[in-house]
MARNURO-692057 format. One record per residue (C-alpha): residue in three letters; chain; x, y, z. Coordinates in nm, 2 decimals, m for minus. Layout:
<"ALA"; "A"; <X; Y; Z>>
...
***
This chain:
<"MET"; "A"; <12.47; 5.88; 10.49>>
<"THR"; "A"; <12.55; 6.24; 10.42>>
<"ASP"; "A"; <12.30; 6.51; 10.40>>
<"ALA"; "A"; <12.19; 6.61; 10.05>>
<"PRO"; "A"; <12.33; 6.95; 9.95>>
<"LYS"; "A"; <12.11; 7.24; 10.03>>
<"TYR"; "A"; <11.90; 7.33; 9.73>>
<"ARG"; "A"; <12.03; 7.59; 9.50>>
<"SER"; "A"; <11.99; 7.96; 9.58>>
<"TYR"; "A"; <11.66; 8.14; 9.56>>
<"SER"; "A"; <11.79; 8.33; 9.26>>
<"GLN"; "A"; <11.82; 8.00; 9.06>>
<"PHE"; "A"; <11.47; 7.90; 9.15>>
<"GLU"; "A"; <11.35; 8.24; 9.05>>
<"GLU"; "A"; <11.54; 8.22; 8.72>>
<"PHE"; "A"; <11.39; 7.87; 8.65>>
<"LEU"; "A"; <11.03; 8.00; 8.71>>
<"HIS"; "A"; <11.10; 8.31; 8.50>>
<"ASN"; "A"; <11.23; 8.09; 8.21>>
<"PHE"; "A"; <10.93; 7.86; 8.25>>
<"TYR"; "A"; <10.67; 8.14; 8.25>>
<"SER"; "A"; <10.85; 8.33; 7.97>>
<"LEU"; "A"; <10.85; 8.02; 7.75>>
<"THR"; "A"; <10.48; 7.96; 7.80>>
<"GLN"; "A"; <10.42; 8.32; 7.67>>
<"ILE"; "A"; <10.67; 8.30; 7.38>>
<"ALA"; "A"; <10.53; 7.96; 7.27>>
<"ARG"; "A"; <10.18; 8.11; 7.25>>
<"ILE"; "A"; <10.26; 8.37; 6.99>>
<"HIS"; "A"; <10.56; 8.25; 6.79>>
<"ARG"; "A"; <10.63; 7.97; 6.55>>
<"ASP"; "A"; <10.85; 7.67; 6.63>>
<"ASN"; "A"; <11.16; 7.80; 6.45>>
<"HIS"; "A"; <11.14; 8.16; 6.58>>
<"LYS"; "A"; <11.46; 8.28; 6.74>>
<"LEU"; "A"; <11.29; 8.36; 7.07>>
<"VAL"; "A"; <11.13; 8.02; 7.09>>
<"ILE"; "A"; <11.46; 7.84; 7.04>>
<"GLU"; "A"; <11.64; 8.06; 7.29>>
<"GLY"; "A"; <11.35; 8.02; 7.54>>
<"ILE"; "A"; <11.37; 7.64; 7.52>>
<"GLU"; "A"; <11.75; 7.65; 7.57>>
<"LYS"; "A"; <11.72; 7.88; 7.88>>
<"PHE"; "A"; <11.44; 7.66; 8.02>>
<"THR"; "A"; <11.65; 7.34; 7.97>>
<"LYS"; "A"; <11.95; 7.49; 8.14>>
<"SER"; "A"; <11.74; 7.60; 8.43>>
<"ILE"; "A"; <11.63; 7.25; 8.48>>
<"ASN"; "A"; <11.99; 7.12; 8.47>>
<"ARG"; "A"; <12.09; 7.38; 8.73>>
<"CYS"; "A"; <11.80; 7.32; 8.97>>
<"MET"; "A"; <11.74; 6.94; 8.95>>
<"GLN"; "A"; <11.97; 6.77; 9.20>>
<"HIS"; "A"; <11.81; 6.42; 9.21>>
<"GLU"; "A"; <11.56; 6.23; 9.01>>
<"SER"; "A"; <11.29; 6.51; 8.97>>
<"LEU"; "A"; <11.21; 6.87; 9.02>>
<"THR"; "A"; <10.88; 6.97; 9.17>>
<"PHE"; "A"; <10.73; 7.32; 9.18>>
<"LYS"; "A"; <10.39; 7.40; 9.31>>
<"ILE"; "A"; <10.15; 7.65; 9.46>>
<"SER"; "A"; <10.03; 7.62; 9.82>>
<"ASN"; "A"; <9.81; 7.89; 9.97>>
<"ASP"; "A"; <9.91; 8.13; 9.69>>
<"GLN"; "A"; <10.28; 8.08; 9.77>>
<"LEU"; "A"; <10.53; 7.93; 9.53>>
<"TYR"; "A"; <10.74; 7.63; 9.64>>
<"VAL"; "A"; <11.03; 7.46; 9.46>>
<"GLU"; "A"; <11.12; 7.13; 9.62>>
<"ASP"; "A"; <10.93; 7.23; 9.93>>
<"GLU"; "A"; <11.14; 7.55; 9.95>>
<"LYS"; "A"; <10.91; 7.85; 10.00>>
<"LEU"; "A"; <11.02; 8.13; 9.77>>
<"PRO"; "A"; <11.02; 8.48; 9.91>>
<"TYR"; "A"; <10.74; 8.70; 9.78>>
<"ASN"; "A"; <10.87; 9.05; 9.76>>
<"LYS"; "A"; <10.88; 9.35; 9.54>>
<"THR"; "A"; <11.12; 9.18; 9.29>>
<"THR"; "A"; <10.93; 8.85; 9.26>>
<"LYS"; "A"; <10.57; 8.98; 9.30>>
<"HIS"; "A"; <10.49; 9.02; 8.94>>
<"LEU"; "A"; <10.63; 8.69; 8.83>>
<"PHE"; "A"; <10.48; 8.49; 9.12>>
<"ASP"; "A"; <10.13; 8.65; 9.07>>
<"ASN"; "A"; <10.15; 8.56; 8.70>>
<"ILE"; "A"; <10.24; 8.19; 8.77>>
<"VAL"; "A"; <9.98; 8.16; 9.03>>
<"ARG"; "A"; <9.71; 8.29; 8.80>>
<"TYR"; "A"; <9.84; 8.07; 8.51>>
<"PHE"; "A"; <9.82; 7.76; 8.72>>
<"ASP"; "A"; <9.49; 7.85; 8.88>>
<"ILE"; "A"; <9.31; 7.90; 8.55>>
<"ARG"; "A"; <9.41; 7.55; 8.45>>
<"GLY"; "A"; <9.33; 7.39; 8.78>>
<"LEU"; "A"; <9.69; 7.30; 8.85>>
<"GLU"; "A"; <9.87; 7.29; 9.18>>
<"GLY"; "A"; <10.20; 7.22; 9.03>>
<"LEU"; "A"; <10.43; 7.01; 8.81>>
<"HIS"; "A"; <10.68; 6.72; 8.85>>
<"LEU"; "A"; <10.96; 6.73; 8.60>>
<"PHE"; "A"; <11.15; 6.40; 8.59>>
<"LYS"; "A"; <11.51; 6.34; 8.51>>
<"ALA"; "A"; <11.42; 6.26; 8.14>>
<"SER"; "A"; <11.32; 6.63; 8.10>>
<"LYS"; "A"; <11.69; 6.71; 8.07>>
<"GLN"; "A"; <11.70; 6.52; 7.75>>
<"ALA"; "A"; <11.36; 6.62; 7.62>>
<"SER"; "A"; <11.37; 6.75; 7.26>>
<"GLU"; "A"; <11.29; 7.10; 7.16>>
<"LYS"; "A"; <10.98; 6.96; 6.98>>
<"GLU"; "A"; <10.86; 6.78; 7.30>>
<"ILE"; "A"; <10.91; 7.09; 7.52>>
<"LEU"; "A"; <10.73; 7.31; 7.28>>
<"THR"; "A"; <10.44; 7.06; 7.25>>
<"PHE"; "A"; <10.41; 7.05; 7.63>>
<"MET"; "A"; <10.40; 7.43; 7.66>>
<"ARG"; "A"; <10.13; 7.46; 7.39>>
<"LEU"; "A"; <9.92; 7.18; 7.56>>
<"LEU"; "A"; <9.95; 7.38; 7.88>>
<"ASP"; "A"; <9.84; 7.69; 7.70>>
<"ASN"; "A"; <9.55; 7.54; 7.52>>
<"SER"; "A"; <9.41; 7.36; 7.82>>
<"ARG"; "A"; <9.28; 7.69; 7.96>>
<"GLN"; "A"; <9.01; 7.69; 7.68>>
<"GLN"; "A"; <8.88; 7.34; 7.78>>
<"PRO"; "A"; <8.58; 7.27; 8.00>>
<"ASP"; "A"; <8.79; 7.03; 8.20>>
<"PRO"; "A"; <9.15; 7.16; 8.16>>
<"LEU"; "A"; <9.32; 6.89; 8.37>>
<"THR"; "A"; <9.16; 6.59; 8.20>>
<"TRP"; "A"; <9.22; 6.74; 7.86>>
<"LEU"; "A"; <9.59; 6.81; 7.95>>
<"GLN"; "A"; <9.65; 6.46; 8.09>>
<"ASN"; "A"; <9.49; 6.31; 7.77>>
<"GLY"; "A"; <9.71; 6.53; 7.56>>
<"LEU"; "A"; <10.03; 6.43; 7.74>>
<"GLY"; "A"; <9.94; 6.06; 7.69>>
<"THR"; "A"; <9.86; 6.11; 7.32>>
<"LYS"; "A"; <10.19; 6.29; 7.25>>
<"ASN"; "A"; <10.38; 6.03; 7.47>>
<"ILE"; "A"; <10.52; 6.30; 7.70>>
<"LYS"; "A"; <10.63; 6.11; 8.00>>
<"TRP"; "A"; <10.89; 6.33; 8.16>>
<"VAL"; "A"; <10.65; 6.56; 8.32>>
<"GLU"; "A"; <10.35; 6.49; 8.56>>
<"ILE"; "A"; <10.08; 6.74; 8.65>>
<"ILE"; "A"; <9.98; 6.79; 9.02>>
<"LYS"; "A"; <9.61; 6.83; 9.08>>
<"LYS"; "A"; <9.49; 7.02; 9.37>>
<"SER"; "A"; <9.34; 6.71; 9.52>>
<"GLU"; "A"; <9.68; 6.54; 9.52>>
<"THR"; "A"; <9.82; 6.75; 9.80>>
<"PRO"; "A"; <9.94; 6.50; 10.07>>
<"GLN"; "A"; <9.74; 6.50; 10.39>>
<"SER"; "A"; <10.04; 6.62; 10.59>>
<"ASP"; "A"; <10.09; 6.91; 10.35>>
<"LYS"; "A"; <9.71; 6.99; 10.38>>
<"GLU"; "A"; <9.74; 6.99; 10.76>>
<"SER"; "A"; <10.05; 7.21; 10.74>>
<"LEU"; "A"; <9.87; 7.46; 10.50>>
<"TYR"; "A"; <9.56; 7.47; 10.73>>
<"LYS"; "A"; <9.78; 7.54; 11.03>>
<"ASP"; "A"; <9.97; 7.81; 10.84>>
<"LYS"; "A"; <9.64; 7.97; 10.73>>
<"ALA"; "A"; <9.49; 7.95; 11.08>>
<"GLU"; "A"; <9.80; 8.12; 11.22>>
<"ARG"; "A"; <9.78; 8.40; 10.97>>
<"ARG"; "A"; <9.42; 8.45; 11.05>>
<"GLU"; "A"; <9.49; 8.46; 11.42>>
<"ARG"; "A"; <9.77; 8.71; 11.36>>
<"ALA"; "A"; <9.54; 8.93; 11.16>>
<"ARG"; "A"; <9.28; 8.91; 11.44>>
<"ARG"; "A"; <9.55; 9.03; 11.70>>
<"ASP"; "A"; <9.66; 9.31; 11.47>>
<"TYR"; "A"; <9.29; 9.41; 11.44>>
<"THR"; "A"; <9.24; 9.40; 11.82>>
<"TYR"; "A"; <9.56; 9.59; 11.90>>
<"THR"; "A"; <9.49; 9.86; 11.65>>
<"MET"; "A"; <9.14; 9.91; 11.77>>
<"ALA"; "A"; <9.27; 9.92; 12.14>>
<"SER"; "A"; <9.53; 10.19; 12.05>>
<"PHE"; "A"; <9.27; 10.40; 11.87>>
<"GLN"; "A"; <9.02; 10.37; 12.15>>
<"GLU"; "A"; <9.29; 10.48; 12.39>>
<"VAL"; "A"; <9.36; 10.79; 12.18>>
<"THR"; "A"; <8.99; 10.88; 12.15>>
<"GLN"; "A"; <8.93; 10.82; 12.53>>
<"LYS"; "A"; <9.22; 11.06; 12.61>>
<"ILE"; "A"; <9.08; 11.32; 12.36>>
<"THR"; "A"; <8.73; 11.31; 12.50>>
<"GLY"; "A"; <8.87; 11.33; 12.85>>
<"LYS"; "A"; <9.06; 11.64; 12.76>>
<"ARG"; "A"; <9.40; 11.46; 12.83>>
<"GLN"; "A"; <9.71; 11.46; 12.61>>
<"ALA"; "A"; <9.71; 11.18; 12.36>>
<"GLY"; "A"; <10.02; 11.06; 12.18>>
<"LEU"; "A"; <10.10; 10.87; 11.86>>
<"ARG"; "A"; <10.37; 10.64; 11.97>>
<"LYS"; "A"; <10.16; 10.33; 12.05>>
<"THR"; "A"; <9.94; 10.37; 11.74>>
<"VAL"; "A"; <10.24; 10.40; 11.52>>
<"ARG"; "A"; <10.40; 10.09; 11.67>>
<"VAL"; "A"; <10.09; 9.86; 11.62>>
<"VAL"; "A"; <10.02; 10.00; 11.27>>
<"GLN"; "A"; <10.39; 9.93; 11.17>>
<"ASP"; "A"; <10.35; 9.57; 11.30>>
<"MET"; "A"; <10.03; 9.53; 11.10>>
<"THR"; "A"; <10.21; 9.67; 10.79>>
<"SER"; "A"; <10.48; 9.40; 10.81>>
<"ASN"; "A"; <10.22; 9.12; 10.83>>
<"LEU"; "A"; <9.99; 9.28; 10.57>>
<"LEU"; "A"; <10.29; 9.30; 10.32>>
<"GLU"; "A"; <10.33; 8.92; 10.36>>
<"ASP"; "A"; <9.96; 8.84; 10.31>>
<"ASP"; "A"; <9.70; 9.10; 10.24>>
<"GLU"; "A"; <9.41; 8.87; 10.14>>
<"VAL"; "A"; <9.34; 8.77; 10.50>>
<"TYR"; "A"; <9.35; 9.13; 10.61>>
<"SER"; "A"; <9.10; 9.24; 10.34>>
<"ALA"; "A"; <8.88; 8.95; 10.46>>
<"ILE"; "A"; <8.90; 9.03; 10.83>>
<"SER"; "A"; <8.78; 9.39; 10.76>>
<"THR"; "A"; <8.43; 9.22; 10.74>>
<"LEU"; "A"; <8.45; 9.23; 11.12>>
<"ARG"; "A"; <8.14; 9.40; 11.26>>
<"VAL"; "A"; <8.08; 9.51; 11.62>>
<"PHE"; "A"; <7.76; 9.71; 11.56>>
<"ASP"; "A"; <7.75; 9.90; 11.90>>
<"ASP"; "A"; <8.12; 10.02; 11.85>>
<"TYR"; "A"; <8.07; 10.14; 11.49>>
<"ILE"; "A"; <8.31; 10.43; 11.51>>
<"PHE"; "A"; <8.60; 10.21; 11.62>>
<"THR"; "A"; <8.54; 9.91; 11.39>>
<"HIS"; "A"; <8.48; 10.14; 11.10>>
<"SER"; "A"; <8.81; 10.32; 11.16>>
<"VAL"; "A"; <9.00; 10.00; 11.17>>
<"ASN"; "A"; <8.83; 9.86; 10.87>>
<"VAL"; "A"; <8.90; 10.17; 10.67>>
<"ALA"; "A"; <9.27; 10.16; 10.78>>
<"ILE"; "A"; <9.30; 9.79; 10.67>>
<"LEU"; "A"; <9.12; 9.83; 10.34>>
<"SER"; "A"; <9.33; 10.15; 10.27>>
<"MET"; "A"; <9.65; 9.96; 10.34>>
<"CYS"; "A"; <9.54; 9.67; 10.11>>
<"ILE"; "A"; <9.49; 9.93; 9.83>>
<"GLY"; "A"; <9.82; 10.09; 9.91>>
<"ARG"; "A"; <10.00; 9.76; 9.90>>
<"ARG"; "A"; <9.86; 9.69; 9.55>>
<"LEU"; "A"; <10.00; 10.03; 9.45>>
<"ASN"; "A"; <10.34; 9.91; 9.57>>
<"LEU"; "A"; <10.37; 10.18; 9.83>>
<"SER"; "A"; <10.68; 10.16; 10.05>>
<"ARG"; "A"; <10.65; 10.00; 10.40>>
<"ARG"; "A"; <10.68; 10.35; 10.55>>
<"SER"; "A"; <10.42; 10.50; 10.32>>
<"LEU"; "A"; <10.18; 10.21; 10.40>>
<"ALA"; "A"; <10.22; 10.26; 10.77>>
<"ARG"; "A"; <10.15; 10.64; 10.73>>
<"LEU"; "A"; <9.85; 10.56; 10.52>>
<"GLY"; "A"; <9.72; 10.33; 10.78>>
<"ILE"; "A"; <9.75; 10.59; 11.06>>
<"CYS"; "A"; <9.58; 10.86; 10.84>>
<"ALA"; "A"; <9.30; 10.62; 10.77>>
<"LEU"; "A"; <9.27; 10.52; 11.13>>
<"PHE"; "A"; <9.23; 10.88; 11.24>>
<"HIS"; "A"; <9.01; 10.99; 10.94>>
<"ASP"; "A"; <8.69; 11.01; 11.16>>
<"LEU"; "A"; <8.86; 11.14; 11.48>>
<"GLY"; "A"; <8.64; 11.45; 11.46>>
<"LYS"; "A"; <8.34; 11.24; 11.52>>
<"THR"; "A"; <8.45; 11.20; 11.88>>
<"GLU"; "A"; <8.32; 11.55; 11.94>>
<"ILE"; "A"; <7.97; 11.49; 11.79>>
<"PRO"; "A"; <7.69; 11.40; 12.04>>
<"PHE"; "A"; <7.59; 11.03; 12.03>>
<"GLU"; "A"; <7.23; 11.11; 11.95>>
<"VAL"; "A"; <7.34; 11.31; 11.64>>
<"LEU"; "A"; <7.58; 11.04; 11.52>>
<"ASN"; "A"; <7.31; 10.78; 11.53>>
<"LYS"; "A"; <7.04; 10.99; 11.36>>
<"PRO"; "A"; <6.95; 10.90; 11.00>>
<"ALA"; "A"; <7.11; 11.15; 10.76>>
<"ASP"; "A"; <6.77; 11.26; 10.62>>
<"GLN"; "A"; <6.65; 11.35; 10.97>>
<"LEU"; "A"; <6.94; 11.58; 11.06>>
<"ASP"; "A"; <6.84; 11.95; 11.09>>
<"ASN"; "A"; <7.06; 12.22; 10.94>>
<"SER"; "A"; <7.28; 12.27; 11.25>>
<"GLU"; "A"; <7.32; 11.89; 11.30>>
<"LEU"; "A"; <7.42; 11.85; 10.93>>
<"LYS"; "A"; <7.68; 12.13; 10.96>>
<"LEU"; "A"; <7.82; 11.95; 11.27>>
<"MET"; "A"; <7.84; 11.63; 11.09>>
<"GLU"; "A"; <8.00; 11.79; 10.78>>
<"ALA"; "A"; <8.27; 11.96; 11.00>>
<"HIS"; "A"; <8.40; 11.62; 11.13>>
<"SER"; "A"; <8.67; 11.58; 10.87>>
<"LEU"; "A"; <8.81; 11.93; 10.94>>
<"ASN"; "A"; <8.79; 11.86; 11.31>>
<"SER"; "A"; <8.98; 11.53; 11.25>>
<"ALA"; "A"; <9.27; 11.73; 11.11>>
<"ARG"; "A"; <9.24; 11.98; 11.40>>
<"LEU"; "A"; <9.26; 11.70; 11.67>>
<"ILE"; "A"; <9.55; 11.54; 11.49>>
<"ALA"; "A"; <9.73; 11.87; 11.52>>
<"LYS"; "A"; <9.69; 11.85; 11.90>>
<"LEU"; "A"; <9.83; 11.50; 11.94>>
<"GLY"; "A"; <10.16; 11.46; 12.13>>
<"ALA"; "A"; <10.40; 11.41; 11.85>>
<"SER"; "A"; <10.65; 11.61; 11.64>>
<"SER"; "A"; <10.52; 11.88; 11.42>>
<"ASP"; "A"; <10.65; 11.70; 11.11>>
<"SER"; "A"; <10.48; 11.37; 11.20>>
<"LYS"; "A"; <10.15; 11.54; 11.25>>
<"ALA"; "A"; <10.18; 11.75; 10.94>>
<"ARG"; "A"; <10.21; 11.43; 10.73>>
<"LEU"; "A"; <9.89; 11.29; 10.88>>
<"MET"; "A"; <9.65; 11.59; 10.87>>
<"LEU"; "A"; <9.56; 11.64; 10.51>>
<"PRO"; "A"; <9.42; 11.30; 10.40>>
<"PRO"; "A"; <9.16; 11.29; 10.68>>
<"PHE"; "A"; <9.05; 11.64; 10.59>>
<"GLU"; "A"; <9.01; 11.54; 10.23>>
<"HIS"; "A"; <8.82; 11.22; 10.26>>
<"HIS"; "A"; <8.47; 11.38; 10.19>>
<"LEU"; "A"; <8.58; 11.64; 9.94>>
<"LYS"; "A"; <8.51; 11.40; 9.65>>
<"TYR"; "A"; <8.71; 11.33; 9.35>>
<"ASN"; "A"; <8.55; 11.63; 9.16>>
<"LEU"; "A"; <8.58; 11.86; 9.48>>
<"SER"; "A"; <8.20; 11.89; 9.51>>
<"GLY"; "A"; <8.19; 11.75; 9.86>>
<"TYR"; "A"; <8.26; 11.89; 10.20>>
<"PRO"; "A"; <8.39; 12.07; 10.41>>
<"HIS"; "A"; <8.29; 12.37; 10.19>>
<"VAL"; "A"; <8.62; 12.57; 10.19>>
<"ASN"; "A"; <8.66; 12.64; 9.82>>
<"TRP"; "A"; <8.93; 12.38; 9.79>>
<"GLN"; "A"; <9.10; 12.39; 9.45>>
<"LYS"; "A"; <9.38; 12.14; 9.47>>
<"SER"; "A"; <9.35; 11.78; 9.35>>
<"LEU"; "A"; <9.31; 11.54; 9.63>>
<"THR"; "A"; <9.62; 11.35; 9.75>>
<"LEU"; "A"; <9.66; 10.99; 9.68>>
<"PHE"; "A"; <9.60; 10.90; 10.05>>
<"GLY"; "A"; <9.29; 11.12; 10.05>>
<"ARG"; "A"; <9.15; 10.94; 9.75>>
<"ILE"; "A"; <9.23; 10.60; 9.89>>
<"ILE"; "A"; <9.07; 10.68; 10.23>>
<"ALA"; "A"; <8.76; 10.82; 10.06>>
<"ILE"; "A"; <8.69; 10.50; 9.87>>
<"SER"; "A"; <8.77; 10.28; 10.17>>
<"ASP"; "A"; <8.54; 10.49; 10.39>>
<"ALA"; "A"; <8.26; 10.47; 10.14>>
<"TYR"; "A"; <8.27; 10.09; 10.10>>
<"ASP"; "A"; <8.28; 10.02; 10.47>>
<"THR"; "A"; <8.00; 10.28; 10.55>>
<"LEU"; "A"; <7.78; 10.13; 10.28>>
<"THR"; "A"; <7.82; 9.78; 10.41>>
<"SER"; "A"; <7.79; 9.86; 10.78>>
<"SER"; "A"; <7.47; 9.79; 10.96>>
<"ARG"; "A"; <7.41; 10.06; 11.22>>
<"VAL"; "A"; <7.13; 10.27; 11.37>>
<"SER"; "A"; <7.17; 10.58; 11.15>>
<"ARG"; "A"; <7.14; 10.38; 10.82>>
<"ARG"; "A"; <6.79; 10.29; 10.70>>
<"SER"; "A"; <6.93; 10.04; 10.46>>
<"VAL"; "A"; <7.26; 9.85; 10.42>>
<"LEU"; "A"; <7.39; 9.72; 10.09>>
<"SER"; "A"; <7.54; 9.38; 10.03>>
<"PRO"; "A"; <7.91; 9.40; 9.95>>
<"ASP"; "A"; <7.87; 9.35; 9.58>>
<"ARG"; "A"; <7.60; 9.62; 9.56>>
<"ALA"; "A"; <7.82; 9.86; 9.76>>
<"LEU"; "A"; <8.09; 9.81; 9.49>>
<"GLY"; "A"; <7.84; 9.88; 9.22>>
<"PHE"; "A"; <7.73; 10.19; 9.39>>
<"ILE"; "A"; <8.09; 10.31; 9.41>>
<"PHE"; "A"; <8.15; 10.21; 9.05>>
<"ASP"; "A"; <7.86; 10.42; 8.93>>
<"ARG"; "A"; <8.02; 10.72; 9.09>>
<"ALA"; "A"; <8.37; 10.67; 8.96>>
<"GLY"; "A"; <8.51; 10.98; 8.81>>
<"LYS"; "A"; <8.28; 11.20; 9.01>>
<"ASP"; "A"; <8.30; 11.10; 9.38>>
<"TYR"; "A"; <8.58; 10.85; 9.36>>
<"ASP"; "A"; <8.91; 10.81; 9.17>>
<"PRO"; "A"; <8.82; 10.57; 8.88>>
<"ILE"; "A"; <9.15; 10.39; 8.89>>
<"LEU"; "A"; <9.12; 10.32; 9.26>>
<"VAL"; "A"; <8.76; 10.20; 9.20>>
<"LYS"; "A"; <8.89; 9.94; 8.96>>
<"LEU"; "A"; <9.17; 9.85; 9.20>>
<"LEU"; "A"; <8.92; 9.80; 9.49>>
<"ILE"; "A"; <8.71; 9.57; 9.28>>
<"ASN"; "A"; <9.02; 9.38; 9.18>>
<"ILE"; "A"; <9.11; 9.33; 9.55>>
<"LEU"; "A"; <8.77; 9.24; 9.68>>
<"GLY"; "A"; <8.63; 9.06; 9.38>>
<"LEU"; "A"; <8.29; 9.10; 9.22>>
<"TYR"; "A"; <8.14; 8.91; 9.52>>
<"PRO"; "A"; <8.35; 9.03; 9.82>>
<"VAL"; "A"; <8.41; 8.81; 10.13>>
<"GLY"; "A"; <8.11; 8.83; 10.35>>
<"THR"; "A"; <7.85; 8.86; 10.07>>
<"LEU"; "A"; <7.55; 8.64; 10.13>>
<"LEU"; "A"; <7.42; 8.46; 9.82>>
<"LYS"; "A"; <7.10; 8.29; 9.73>>
<"LEU"; "A"; <7.16; 8.00; 9.48>>
<"ASP"; "A"; <6.93; 7.84; 9.23>>
<"SER"; "A"; <6.96; 7.53; 9.44>>
<"GLY"; "A"; <6.76; 7.72; 9.72>>
<"GLU"; "A"; <7.08; 7.72; 9.94>>
<"LEU"; "A"; <7.21; 8.03; 10.12>>
<"ALA"; "A"; <7.59; 8.05; 10.09>>
<"LEU"; "A"; <7.84; 8.30; 10.24>>
<"VAL"; "A"; <8.14; 8.41; 10.04>>
<"VAL"; "A"; <8.45; 8.30; 10.22>>
<"SER"; "A"; <8.73; 8.37; 9.96>>
<"SER"; "A"; <8.70; 8.62; 9.68>>
<"GLU"; "A"; <8.76; 8.55; 9.31>>
<"ARG"; "A"; <9.09; 8.75; 9.29>>
<"LYS"; "A"; <9.27; 8.55; 9.03>>
<"LYS"; "A"; <9.27; 8.62; 8.65>>
<"GLY"; "A"; <9.01; 8.41; 8.47>>
<"VAL"; "A"; <8.83; 8.32; 8.80>>
<"LYS"; "A"; <8.50; 8.50; 8.81>>
<"ARG"; "A"; <8.33; 8.34; 9.10>>
<"PRO"; "A"; <8.43; 8.29; 9.47>>
<"LEU"; "A"; <8.44; 8.01; 9.72>>
<"ALA"; "A"; <8.14; 8.01; 9.95>>
<"CYS"; "A"; <8.02; 7.80; 10.24>>
<"VAL"; "A"; <7.66; 7.67; 10.25>>
<"LEU"; "A"; <7.47; 7.79; 10.56>>
<"GLU"; "A"; <7.24; 7.55; 10.71>>
<"LYS"; "A"; <6.95; 7.68; 10.92>>
<"ASN"; "A"; <6.91; 7.55; 11.28>>
<"ILE"; "A"; <6.58; 7.50; 11.46>>
<"ASP"; "A"; <6.64; 7.81; 11.66>>
<"GLY"; "A"; <6.68; 8.02; 11.35>>
<"THR"; "A"; <7.06; 8.05; 11.36>>
<"TYR"; "A"; <7.28; 7.92; 11.09>>
<"GLN"; "A"; <7.57; 7.68; 11.09>>
<"LYS"; "A"; <7.85; 7.64; 10.84>>
<"GLY"; "A"; <7.81; 7.36; 10.59>>
<"GLU"; "A"; <8.02; 7.24; 10.31>>
<"THR"; "A"; <8.25; 7.48; 10.12>>
<"ILE"; "A"; <8.16; 7.50; 9.74>>
<"ASP"; "A"; <8.34; 7.65; 9.44>>
<"LEU"; "A"; <8.09; 7.86; 9.24>>
<"ASN"; "A"; <8.32; 7.83; 8.94>>
<"GLU"; "A"; <8.24; 7.46; 8.91>>
<"ARG"; "A"; <8.09; 7.37; 8.58>>
<"ASP"; "A"; <7.90; 7.07; 8.45>>
<"SER"; "A"; <8.16; 6.87; 8.25>>
<"LYS"; "A"; <7.90; 6.79; 7.98>>
<"THR"; "A"; <7.72; 7.12; 7.93>>
<"GLY"; "A"; <7.98; 7.37; 8.04>>
<"ASP"; "A"; <7.71; 7.54; 8.25>>
<"TYR"; "A"; <7.78; 7.65; 8.62>>
<"VAL"; "A"; <7.66; 7.38; 8.86>>
<"ARG"; "A"; <7.51; 7.65; 9.08>>
<"GLU"; "A"; <7.38; 7.99; 8.97>>
<"ILE"; "A"; <7.37; 8.30; 9.18>>
<"ILE"; "A"; <7.01; 8.43; 9.20>>
<"GLU"; "A"; <7.04; 8.72; 9.46>>
<"THR"; "A"; <7.28; 8.88; 9.70>>
<"TYR"; "A"; <7.21; 9.01; 10.05>>
<"HIS"; "A"; <7.39; 9.17; 10.34>>
<"PRO"; "A"; <7.43; 8.90; 10.60>>
<"SER"; "A"; <7.29; 9.13; 10.88>>
<"ASN"; "A"; <6.95; 9.09; 10.71>>
<"PHE"; "A"; <6.95; 8.73; 10.83>>
<"GLY"; "A"; <7.12; 8.80; 11.16>>
<"ILE"; "A"; <7.44; 8.64; 11.04>>
<"GLN"; "A"; <7.78; 8.75; 11.16>>
<"PRO"; "A"; <8.03; 8.66; 10.87>>
<"LEU"; "A"; <8.33; 8.63; 11.10>>
<"GLN"; "A"; <8.18; 8.33; 11.28>>
<"HIS"; "A"; <8.16; 8.14; 10.95>>
<"ILE"; "A"; <8.45; 8.28; 10.75>>
<"PHE"; "A"; <8.72; 8.20; 11.00>>
<"SER"; "A"; <8.56; 7.90; 11.17>>
<"SER"; "A"; <8.75; 7.57; 11.14>>
<"ASN"; "A"; <8.46; 7.34; 11.05>>
***
């Protein structure tokens, strides 16, 4: 028995997916006999003929990655827009994928168009999958079969879980290495020794490569909190979140790495502030202490200038840390009569710094906001303190209920958001129910989809009553978000 020929090139897969998605959009807005519809059907059929080698053709989504016949398609700058659109299109309809059988090659234009319109209309139904299946049966369309999410073979589920666990572990390592390199720099600075950039550049470049492949796990891991090491965890969190924003702006790999280093060093000037001042509530600072605190961004730029690296390298890193408290309308500090608009990096770091500060539990803060309320706080100051476009982008990345938000449900349950609602049409996140132990701690229970609706009434099965910061209940999100049970 000879091996089956290797599947067609990635470009043919991509062409097939492009023709599929394009036809779904054309069929939505044009009549049957429109020229674009006829051409779209022809291109879609030709793509099937080119890609289908055996009795069927399968394409599906696994862990937000697209697969055609178990071939993982590369997610890159060229394919990003198309893949994101298809993932959203399927997710809204509760689909994991489609099987196209050999008979699809002979399907009539009318049948293909009917199928595309059934797909489109299913999104408006309370139970899209059941409605779609019934529609296919009624129209006697047998050359296509929908794949429900629950139909993923167990072996595939185990493989996906292993892949997800590996990505999380990789993100943890990147976090740890980045923090260690930053600590090394600050220790050398406080010890009046020469500190270089080489190690930090290397670890941030490694993190950039991994984050470009999968930014969701990195935005989630920024919920890491080590409360007695605030300055270090805060700096790494701001770096990660800034890079996630930069990725969504399609910054180059080199620019992303530079943004990450700028963000990592944005609070370097705080290493010169006495511990007792750093941990003092802002409303208790006297004038001299307040001036010392407000000088930290200027001092961050000054300390970067002293690092052991080329003048060009340091020059590219100094300005964004200096800017991160100047505010979008330039009403912030340091008070140096700054007239220029903030750089993109400065605006990104400012919003990342604000979000992490608002959601971090530490001695110097009398209150801490839940992640969703922190986003609300930032949103209310868009156009004044923060770039309004970046505010919207941050909300798009984190979702209305970011990972790590603690929810009180109308069922009386406490649930922790473990995956944000980042896809179009999906307004609510996945959350794990937290069950209280006898000793007052919490353990992870079942994972629930808060988008789930009652099939009869269309109402949400669970309503969100209130949101909290997990520290109010002594809960460390990381223990539950990345745990295996």
